[in-house]
C-alpha positions as CSV (number, residue, x, y, z in Angstrom):
1,K,0.0,0.0,0.0
2,A,2.8,2.5,1.0
3,E,4.9,1.4,-2.0
4,A,1.9,2.0,-4.4
5,A,1.3,5.4,-2.9
6,L,5.0,6.3,-3.3
7,A,4.9,5.0,-6.9
8,D,1.9,7.2,-7.7
9,A,3.6,10.2,-6.1
10,L,6.8,9.7,-8.2
11,D,4.7,9.2,-11.4
12,E,3.0,12.5,-10.7
13,F,6.1,14.4,-9.7
14,I,8.7,13.3,-12.3
15,G,6.5,11.4,-14.8
16,K,5.7,7.8,-15.4
17,G,8.7,5.9,-16.7
18,N,11.2,8.4,-15.5
19,W,12.1,6.4,-12.3
20,R,13.0,2.8,-11.7
21,D,12.0,0.3,-9.0
22,N,14.9,-1.4,-7.2
23,P,13.3,-4.4,-5.2
24,G,15.3,-5.9,-2.4
25,D,17.5,-2.8,-1.9
26,G,17.6,-3.1,1.9
27,A,15.0,-0.6,2.9
28,F,14.5,-1.7,6.5
29,Y,11.8,0.6,7.8
30,G,9.6,1.1,4.7
31,P,9.8,2.2,1.1
32,K,12.6,4.6,0.1
33,I,13.7,6.9,-2.7
34,D,17.4,7.0,-3.7
35,I,18.3,10.0,-5.9
36,K,21.3,9.2,-8.1
37,V,23.1,11.5,-10.5
38,F,25.6,11.0,-13.3
39,D,28.9,12.9,-13.8
40,A,30.5,13.9,-17.1
41,L,32.1,10.5,-17.4
42,R,28.6,8.8,-17.0
43,R,29.6,7.4,-13.5
44,K,26.6,7.0,-11.2
45,H,26.7,8.7,-7.7
46,Q,24.1,8.5,-5.0
47,C,23.1,12.0,-4.1
48,A,20.3,11.7,-1.5
49,T,17.9,9.2,0.1
50,V,14.4,9.7,1.5
51,Q,12.9,6.8,3.4
52,L,9.5,6.3,5.1
53,D,9.6,4.7,8.5
54,F,6.5,2.9,9.8
55,Q,8.3,1.0,12.6
56,L,9.7,3.6,15.0
57,P,6.3,5.3,15.5
58,I,5.0,1.9,16.7
59,R,8.0,1.2,18.9
60,F,7.8,4.6,20.6
61,K,4.0,4.5,20.7
62,L,3.6,7.8,18.8
63,K,0.2,9.0,17.9
64,Y,-1.6,12.2,17.2
65,T,-5.2,13.4,17.4
66,A,-6.8,13.4,14.0
67,Q,-9.6,15.8,13.2
68,A,-13.0,14.3,13.4
69,K,-15.0,13.6,10.3
70,D,-18.8,14.1,10.1
71,G,-20.4,12.9,13.3
72,E,-17.3,11.2,14.6
73,S,-15.3,12.0,17.7
74,D,-11.6,12.8,17.4
75,R,-9.5,9.8,16.9
76,F,-5.8,8.8,17.2
77,D,-3.7,8.1,14.2
78,R,-0.1,6.8,13.8
79,P,2.4,9.2,12.2
80,V,5.0,8.2,9.6
81,I,8.6,9.3,10.1
82,I,10.5,10.5,7.1
83,H,14.3,9.9,7.2
84,R,16.4,11.8,4.8
85,A,20.1,12.0,3.9
86,M,20.9,14.9,1.7
87,L,24.3,13.7,0.6
88,G,25.1,10.0,0.2
């Protein structure tokens, strides 16, 4: 479900077919995006990483009060942590 939502977001942001899936890449917490660039000699370098973490909010029992919908009382939802490394 999270991977499908991430794929939809990438399709919308950079266009369908302009990104590549890399299954089994060692994403421990949840789906991630690795941004890679090429230099003048066509060598690939990893520039940044963004990863969604669904595990730490559970481990630390994090929750927030979500706004009530029609006729409901306020409810608690679990956040998603976003890890990012801007270089490497």
